[in-house]
N, C-alpha and C positions, 0 to 999 in steps of 0.2 A: 084525223079522227073519226072513228067509226061511229055508226049510228047516225040518227037524225039530229041535227042541230036544232036546239030550241029556238022557236020563233019569238020568245020573250027577250031574247038578248037585247039590251039597250044600246043598239047600234043605229046610226041614221042610215037611211036608204040612200043608195047612190043617186036615185031619181030626184031626191030632194036637192041635189046640188052640193051637198057637203059630205064628204066621205072621210075616210081615215088613212089617206095617203100619207099624212104627216103625223099621224097619231090620234089624239083626241081633239074635240072642238077647241077654239081658241078661248083664252081667259082674258076678259077685259081689264085693261090697266086703269089706275085711278083717274087718268085723264081722258079715258074713253077709248085709247088705242088698245090694240092686242099685241101681246108680247109673248115669246119672240117672234119676229116675223123675217122669214128668209127672203132673199133677192127674187125668188120666183113666186112669192106670194103666199108660201106656205107658212102655217102658224104652229109653234111648237109649245107644248106644255111640259117641259122636262121634268118637273118636279114629281109628276105622277107616273113617269116612265120606270119600268123595271130596270132599265139599263142605268138608271141613275145610282142604283145600288152600287155598281161596279165603279162608277165615276167617283162617287163619295168615298167608296172604300180605297180607291187608288190614291185619292187626295189625302186621306187620313193616313194611310200606310207610309206615303212619301213624307208627310210632315214628321211622323213618328221616326222614320229612319234618318231623317235630317238631324233631328234631336240626338239620335243614337250616334251618327256620325261626328257631331259636334262633342258629345260625350267621350266617344272613344279617342278622339284627338286630344281632348284635355287629359284623359286618363294616360295616354301614351306619354304626353309631355310630363306629366307628374312622375310617372315611373322611371323616366330617364334621369330624374333627380333624386330617386329613392336610393339610399345606401345599398350596396351589394349584399351586406349581411341581413337585409331585412326581406328580400324576395330572391327566391331561387332563379337561376339563369334560365332553366327550362320554363318556368312559369312566366317569367319576363319575355321570353321568345314567343310563347304562345300569346300572351296579351298583346304583343306588337303586331301580330298577324290579324288582330281584330280589324284594324282600319282598312286593310286590303279587302277583307271579306264584306265588310259594310260597304265600301265604295262599289264593289262588284254587284251587290244587291241593289244598291241605288241605280246604278246604271241599268240593270235589268228591269226595275220598277218603272223607270222613266219611259222605257221602251214598251212595256207591257200594255196590251190592249186586248179586247175581246175579238176572238178570231172564229169566224164560221166559215167552213170550206163546203163547197157544192161539188158533188160527183154524180156521175150517172153515164149512161151510154150516149153515144153520139145523137144529136137532135132530139134529145128528150125535153129540152126547154130550161136548161140550166141558166143561161145567160139571161133569158126572158124573166124567169123567176127572180134573179137578182135585180134586174131593172125595175120590177114591180116593187121590190122591197125599197129600192132607192128612190123610186118615184120619178125617175129620169131614164131616158133610153141612152145609157151611157155605154154599155158593152155592145159589140156588134152581134146581131142576131140574123137568122135566116134558115133556110131549109138545108138539110145535109150537115156535113161536117163543117161547122163555122168556126169555132174557137179553136186556134191552132197551138196555144200555149197558155201558161197560167197567168190569169190577170188578177192582180190584187188591187182592190178598191179600198182607199183609206182616205181619211180626212186631211184637208189642207187648211191650215190657219193663216195663210197669206192672202186668201181670198181669190186665188188664181187657181185655174184648173190646167193641169199639165201631167205629163207621164215621164217615167225614167225607166230605162232598160236596166235589168240587173247587171252590175259590174261597170256601169257607166255613170258618170255624174252629170251628164248633159240633160238638160230639161227639154222635153219636146212637147209640141202642141198635140192636143187630142185629136186633131185632124189626121194625124198619122196612125192612129189606133187601128182603123179598118185595114190598113196595109200590113201592120205588124202582127195583129192578133187574129186576123181573119185567114182561115185555112184556104180561102179561094184565091187569095192574092199570091203573087209571085214573091214579094218580099217578106213573107211570113217567117216567123222565128221558129227555132226547134221546139219541140213539145215540152221539153225539160226547162225551157227558158221561163222567166217570170218578167213581167212587166207591171210596175207600180203605177197605178192610176190615182192621182191626188186630186180629190174633188172638194171644192169649198165646203166647209163644214155648215156654212150659213144655208146652203141649199138642200141639206140632208140631215135630219135629225139622227139617224143611225150612226152616221159617220162622226157628227159632232159629239156623240156619246162614246166615242173611242171604239167604235166597232170597225173591224177589219174584215172584208168579205173576199174570199177566194173563189174564182171561177176556173175550171179546169177544162182540159180536153177530154173527149170521150174516152172512158177507160177501156172501150173495146177496140181502139185503134192504137194503143201503145203496149208493148209487151214488158217494158222495164217498170213495173209497178213498184217494186221495192224502192227504187230511187225517188218515186214520187213520195212515197210515204215518209222516207227519211227526211226529205227536204222541206216538204209543205204540210205534213200531217201531224208530226209529233208535238207541235205547239198549238194545234187547234183545239178550241174548246167544244165546239159543236160541229158535227158532220150532218150534211143534209144529202140524203140519196133521192135525187129526182129520177123517178121512173116513169114510163109511158103507161097511162091508164088503159090504153088499147091493148096492151100485153100484160105480162106479169113481170115479177122481179126475175131477172135473168142470171144464169150461173156466173157470168162474167162479174156481174155487180156483187154477187155474193162472195166470189173469190176475192175481190178487192177488199171489202170490208172484213173477211176472215184475216187477211194479212194485216189489216189495221188493227183488228182486236188481239192479234198476237203481239203487236209492238206496244199497244197502249192498253192500260188497265181499265175495263169499263167505259169505253168511249161513249159519248152522248150521240146518239143517231136518231135523226128524224127521217121518216119515209114520206115523200111527197108523191102522190100519184097525179102528175100533170096531164093536162088535155081531157080532164073529166067532162068538159063540155060536150065531148063527143057522145056521151051517154044520154044527153038530154032527149026526151021523148021515148027512150027505149023501155020496153016492158021489163026487161030483165035487169034494169039498173040496180035495184036493191040486192039482187042476187050476186051480180058482178062485184059490187062493193063489198059484200060480205066475204066473197071468195078472196079478193085481194086483201082484205083485212086479216082473215084467218092465216093466209100465207105470210103476210108481213109479220104478224104476231109470233107465228111459228119461228120465222127467221130471227127475230130479235130475242125471244126467250129461250128457244131450244138450240138453235144453231150457234148463235152468238153468245147466249147466256149473259147478257148485259143488263137486263132489267126484268122486272115481274110483268104479268100479263096486264094488269091495270096500267102500269107505266107505259108498256107498249102501246096499248090501245089509245093513250093520250098523246102519242108521237106520231100517229098515222093520219094523214090528211089527204083529202081529194080536192084538188083546185084546178083553176084554169089561169095559168099565169099571164096569158095573152089577154084575157078579159080583165084581169086585175090591173095590168099595166095600162090599158086603155082607160080603164076607170081613174087611175091616178093622174094620168096626164090630162083627163078632162077636168078633174077636180082642180088641178093647178090653173086651169083657164077659168074656173068658175062655172063650168058647164056640166049638163047632165051627160052621162055616158050614153052613147048611141049603140046599144046592145039589145038586140031583141030575142036572144037565145032564151029558150024555155029554162027555168030553174036558174037563172043567172045569179039572183040575189042570194040564194043559199050558198052557192059556191064562193061568191064574194065574202060572204060572212065567214065561211070556213077558212078563206085565205087570210082574213084579219084575226081569226083565232090562231091560225098557224103563225102568224106574225107575233101575236101576243105571247104564245106558248115559246116560241123561239127566243124572244127577248128575255123572258122570265128564265128559261133555262140557261141561255148564254150568260146572263148576268150572274146567277148563282154559281153557275159551273166555273166561270172565269175567276170569280173572286176566290173560289176554293182552289183552283189549279194555280192561279197566278200568285195569290197572296198567302195560302196556308202555309206552304213550305218556307217562304221568306219570313212569315210571322214566327214560326218555329225556330229558324236560324236566329233571327233577332232576339228571341227569348233566351236561346242558347247563349248568345253573346253577352247580353246583358246579365244573365245569371251568373255566367262564369266570371264576368267583370266584377259583379257584386261579390262573388266568393273571394276573388283575388283581392278586392279592397278590404274586405273583412279580414282575411288573412294578413294583409299589411297592417291593418289597424291593430289586431291582435298582437302580432309580433312587435310593433313599435311600441304598443302599450307595455308589454312585458319587458322589452328592452329599456324602457324609460325607468320601470320600476327597478330592474337590475341596476341601472345608472344611478339612481337615487341612493340605493344601498351602498354602492361603491363609493359615492360621494360622502355619505355619512361616515363610512369607515375611514376614508381618506381624511376627512376633517377631523375625526377623533384622534387618528394617528398623528396628524399634523400638530393638533393642540398638544397632545402628550409630548411629542418631540421637542417642541418649543419650550414647554415647561421644564422638562428634563434638562434641556441645554441651558437654560437660565439658571436652575439649581446647581448643576454641576459647574457652571462658570464661577459662582461664588464660592462653591467648595474648593475647586482647584486653585483659585486665587489665594485662598487662605492656606492651602497646603503648600504652594509655591513659596509664599512669604515665609512659612515656618521652616522649609527646607533651606531657603536662602539665608536665614539667620543661623541656622545650625552650621551650614557651610562656612559662614563668615567667622563664627566663633572658633570652629575647629582649625581653620586656616591660621587665624591669628595665634592660637595657642601653639600650633606646630611650628609656625615661623618664629615665635618667641623662644621655643625650645632650641631650635636650630641656631639662633643667635647666641644663645648660651654656650652652644657647642662649637662656636665659630673657631675658636683656637685649635680645636682638634682637626678641623678641615685645613687650617692654615698650616699645621704641623705636617699634614699629610702631603703637602705641595713640596717636592724635592728637587726642583730645578736649581742648577748652580747659581750661586749669588756672587755678585762682584759689586763693589761700592761705586763703580764708575757710573756717572749719571745716565749714560746711553743704556748701559746694561740694566740699571735699576729701572728705567722706564719699560723696558721690555719685560722685566720681571714683574713689574706691577700689572702689566696688561694681561699676562698669562695667569698670574694670581687672581685677578678679576674674573676671568673665564673660569677659572678652577672653582672659585667660590660660588659663582652664579650656577654652574652646572651641578655642584655638589649639592648646594641647598636646594635647587630645584629637583634633583633626583631624590634627595631624602624626603622632601615634601611629597613627591609622587609615591614613594614607597609608603609613606605613613598614611596617606589620604586617598590614593587613587582607587584601590580596591573597594574601601567603604563607600566612597562617592559614587563609583560606577554602579555598585550593587544597588544602593539607594535610588540612583537615577533609573536603572532598569526597572526596578519596583514601581516606581512612580509612573513611568511611561506605560508600563504594562497595565496598570490599573486604569490609567487614562484611556488606553486603547480598548480595553475590554468594555469599560463603561460607555464610551462614545460609539464603539463599534455596535453595541447593542441597539443603538437608535437608528442605524443604517438598515436599509432593505438587504435581504439575504444575498442578493447578487452583487452588493457592493462591499459586504463584509470582508470577503475573501481578498477583493482588491485592496482594501484599507489595510489588512494585515500584511500584505506583500509590499506595499508602497511605503508606508509609514516608518517602519524600523530603520535605524541608521546602519550603513553598511559597515562601519566600524565602532569600536567602543568609544564612548565619550571620555575625553580626558581634559582635566582642568589645566590651563596654561598659567604658569607663574612667572610673571614678567618682573624680575628683579633689576636687571641691567646695571650690574655693578660697575661697569666701566664708567657710566655717567654718574652713578651714585658716588663713586669714590675718586672722581676726577679732581677735587680739591685736596686730596691727601698729599702732604708734604713730609717726607721722612726727615729725621734728624739723626745722622750718623756720626756726629762728633763725639769725642771722648768726654764722658760725665763720670767724675769720680763719685763713688757711692757714699763716701764720708765727707764729701764736700759740704760747705756750709748751706748752699742753696738746695742740695739733695736732702740734708737733714731737715731744713725748714719745710720742704715739700712734703716729705714723709711724715712729719708732724702734723701738717695741715690735713693730710689724707686720712690718718688715724682718727683725727678729731671729727672730721665729717662722718667717718664709719661709725663711731660711737654714737654720734647724735642720730644717724639713720637707724641704728639698731634700737636705740631707745625711744624712737617715736611711736606713739600708739597707733598709727595708721599703717605701720609696716606690714606687709603681707597681705593687706586688703587691697582689692581692685575695684576701683569704682567704675561702673559701666560707662561707655563712651557717651551715650546718648542720654544718660541721666545725670544731672548735676548733683552735688551733695546736698543732703536735705537740710544741713544747718551750716551756716558759716564757721569758719575757724574763729576760736575764742582768743581774743588778743591777750598777750602775757607781758609782764613787767620784766621778764628776764631779757638780758642782752644776748642776742644771737648774732654771731659774725658768720656771714655766708663765706662759702668757699672762695669766692672772687675776691671778697674783702681781705681774708687771710693771705691770699696770694699777694694783694696790694701791699699789705703790712711787711710781709716777708721781704718784698722788693724794696720797700723803703728803708728797712733795717739794714739790708745788705748794702744798699747803695750808700746809707749814712756812715757805715763802718768803713766801706772801701774808700769813700770820699776823704777820710782823714789821713790815708796814706800810712806811712812808716810811724808816724806818731801814734796812731791808734794801735798798731800792732805792738809797739814797744809798751804801751800802757798795759795791754792784755797780758803780754808775756811777763812783764814785771809782776803783775798781780798774781799770775799763776806760779812764778817763781817763788815769790814770798809765801805763798799759800802751801804748795805741796813740796817744794824743794827741787833742786835742780836735777837729782838722779831720776826721780819720778817723771819730771818733765822731759829728760833726755830719753828715758826708755820709751815713753809715750811718742815722742817724736820719731824714735826710731821705728817703733811699730807702725805708726801711722804712714811713714815713708815706704816701709816694706809693703804695706797694703796697697798704697798708691802705685808703687813699682809693679806689684803683681797684676793689679788690674790693668796697668798700662801695657804690660807685656802680654796679657791674655786678650787685649782688644784687637782681635784678629777678625777676618771675614765672616767666620761662622758667628762670632759675637755680634758682629754688626747685622747679619742676617736674623739672629734672634731678636735683636733690638727692632729691626725693621718690621718682623712679624709681629712682635707685641704692639709695636705702634699701630700697624695696619689693623690688628684685631680690635684695638680699642676704637680706632676711627670707623672701621666698617660696621662694628656693632652699634656704635652711636647713629650712623647713617640708616642702618637697616631698621632700627627702632622707629625711626621716623616714618618709614613706609609700611609699617605693619597693617595699619588700618586701611591704607590704600590698597595693599596687595590683597587683603582678606575681601574687601568690598569688590575688587576686580574679579576675583575668583567667584564670589557669590553672584555677581552679575552675569558671569559666563553660565553658571548653573541656571539662573533665571532665564537667560535667553534661550538655553536649550530646551528647558520644560515649557517655556511660553510658545516657542516656535512649534513644538510637537503639539502642544494643546491647540494652536492656532490652525495647523494643518487639519487636525481632527475637526475642528469647529467649521472649517471651511468645506469639508465634505459633508458635514451635517447640514450646513447651510445650503449647499448645492442640493441636498436631498430635499429639504424643505421647499427650495425654490421649484424643484421639479414636481413636488406634490401640489403646490399652488398652480403651477401650469396645468397639471393634470385636472385640478378642480375646475379651472376655467374651461378646459377642453370638455370635461363632463357637462358643465352648465351649457357649453355650446351645443353638445350632443342632445342634451334634454330638450333644449329649445327646438332644435332641428327634429326630434322625434315627436314633440308635441305638434309642430307643423305637419308632420307626416301623418300623425294619427287624426288630427282634425280634418285634414284634406281628404284622407282615405274614408273618413266617416261621411263627408259630404258626398264623395263620389259613390259610396256604397247606397246612400239614400237616393241619389240620382238614379242608380241603377234599379232600385226597388220601384222608384217612380216610373221609369220607362217600362218595367215589366208589368207594373199595373196597367200602363196604357196599352200595352201588347195584349193582355188578358181581356181588357175592355173591348179592344178591336176585335178580338176573336169571339167575344160574346155578341158583339153587335153585328158582325158581318159574317162570321164563319160558323157560328152555332147553327 
C-alpha cells in the first residue's frame, strides 16, 4: 500500500503485548473464558473475519447442492416410471445426466478452498512471509536458495501435523520437511514436486477457515514456468509477488506473471516489497517507496492490465516479513517483541493491513471463482429440471383430458351397443317365432297334399310283384324307401326354395343390423365368418320303414258281390254321406286352439262305423250259422217271389261274374290290391305324423336362425367385453396420469424452490 499509513488505525501496539497474529482481540465467553482458543494460546474471533464469508458460502452452497442431489435422484427415479409416450427419449437421456453432473459439482465443492500462491525470486522472503501469516515457523527459511519444491500448507482436522508427498499416501512427520523441501539438503525433491503440509486448524485461523497457501521455489532458478502455471496456478484465487525492496521488480518476475495473465483472466495479484526494514533511517525512504509504487502500479495497470490505478495502489505493500514473524512468535508467548529497528510499528501495521486486504480479496475472489460457475450450473440444472417437469405435467394433463374424452365416447358407445343389442334381441325373437310358425304351417300343408297324392307315388313304383311272402317283404321295403324319398323330394321341391330365400333374407338382416354394432375392424371378419358355406336345407324325417312296419297285406280272393263286400260297401257309403252332410266338413280347427263351444247333443241315433261293422258281422254270422236251412228259406222265398227263370238267370250271371273275377285274380290284380291297401295304411300313418314332422322342420329353422343370432350376439358380447376392458384400462391410465401430473407438479415446485435458493445465494454471496 502506497502512501503513509494513518496513525489513527485502531490496532494495538506490539509493545502492549497483544498483537494481531491470530486476528482481532479475544471475545470473552459468558463464563469468562475466551473462545476459540488454539493449542498455542491463540484466540480466534472467526465471526468477524472476512474469510468467514467464504466458509459460510461454502457451507451454504454445499447444503443447496445436497438438496439438488436429492432432488435430481428423486426426479430420475420418477422419470424411470413415466410412460414413454409422455417424455421424449432425448429429453429423458438429458435428464438422467443431471445426477452425474451434480455429483461432480458436489465432489469439487467438497474439495474447494481458498488458495493463495506466493511467487518471487530466490531469497526474497516468500517462506518467511508465509510463516508470519501462519504465526508459526513451519516452512524452512534461510539465506540463499532455500525452498526446493512447492510446499502446500493446508488445515488438518485430525489435530495432528504431518506431511504427504504428491503421489504417495504415506504420512510423514514434519521433521522430514527440512530435508525434503530445503534446497540445501541432499534429499531434496524436484522443483516441480509438491509436498502437502497438513497443520492442525486449531493452531492457525487461516487454515481453519479453509485457506491453502502455496510456497514456491524461486522463479529465477527454473526454466519450465509453463508447467508450474498449469499445475499450481490455474486454481489459485490470489497471487502474491514477493519482491526485494532493496531492488525493484525484475524482468523474470514480470515474465512469469505475464504468462499467468495469459492463462487466467484478470488474476488477483498482490505485490509485497519485503525487507523494507532496510530503509529505516534512510533519507530517501519516501522517494524509494514512491519509485517502487509507481513501477508496481505501471506493471499492474499497463503491462498486465488487470486492475485500475486505485485498485493497484491498494494491492502494493511495504513490509518486513522477518519482523512480523518475530512479533507473532512473541505474541504467542505473551511477550513483547524485542525489535529496536526504527519505524518498526508502521511496517507491522502495514503487514496487518496486507493481511486484512489479502483475506478480504481472497474470500471475495474465492467465492466468485469457486462458486459462481457452480451456482450457474446448478441453476441451469434445476431450471432445466423444472422445464422438464412442467413439460411432463402439461403432457400428462393433456393426455388425461384425451383419455377422459375417449372414456366418455367409449361409455356412450357401450351403452348404445347394449341397448341396441337388447332391443334387437326382442325383435329377433319375435321374428324367429313368426318364421317358425309360418314354416310349420307350410310343411303341414305340403305334407297333407303329398298324402293325398300318395297313390300317384305308389303307382309310379314299378318293381315286379309276386305274392310269395319273402318277395312281398322285399317289395314292401323298397316301396317304403320309394315313398320316403318321393315324399321328401316333393316337399323339398315345394318348400326348399321359399324357405332358403326366407332364411337368407332373415340372416342377412340379422347380420347387417348386428354387424353395425361392431367396430369397423371386426365388421369384415363377421361378414367372412358368419355365412354358411352351403345353403340351408330342411330335413324331412318320415322314416316310412318304421312307420309302416305294422302293415299286413291281405292277398286272398274277395268276390266283389259277396255278402260281406256288399255290407262293407254299404257301410262305407253311409259314412261318406254322413261326413258330407256334417256342418264342420271342410273347416280346420287349429291344433293349438280348442273349439270355442262344445258340440250340441242330439236325439238322432248315429251308428259309428265300427258299430256298423259289428252289426254286419253279427248278421253274417247269424245267417251262416243256420247252415242249409237258412239258405233254403231264402231260396224258397226268392223262388216264390220272382220265379225260377229270373232266379236262374240271376244265378247264372252271378256265377259268370264270380268266375270272371276268379279268373282275373292274377299277380297284377294282387299287386293293385296290395298297393291300394298300402296307400290306405300309409296315408293313415302319415296323417298321424303331420304335426310332428312340421314341428321338426320348424325346429330346424328355429335352430338355424337362433344359432346365427347367437353367433352374432357372441361377437357383440366380445366387443362389449373388450370395451369394458378398455374402460378399465383407461381408468388405470387416468390414475397413472394423475399421479404423474401431481408428482411432476411437486418436483417442478421443488425446482423453483431450489432455483430461488440459488438466487438468494447469488444475491448474498456473489453480488
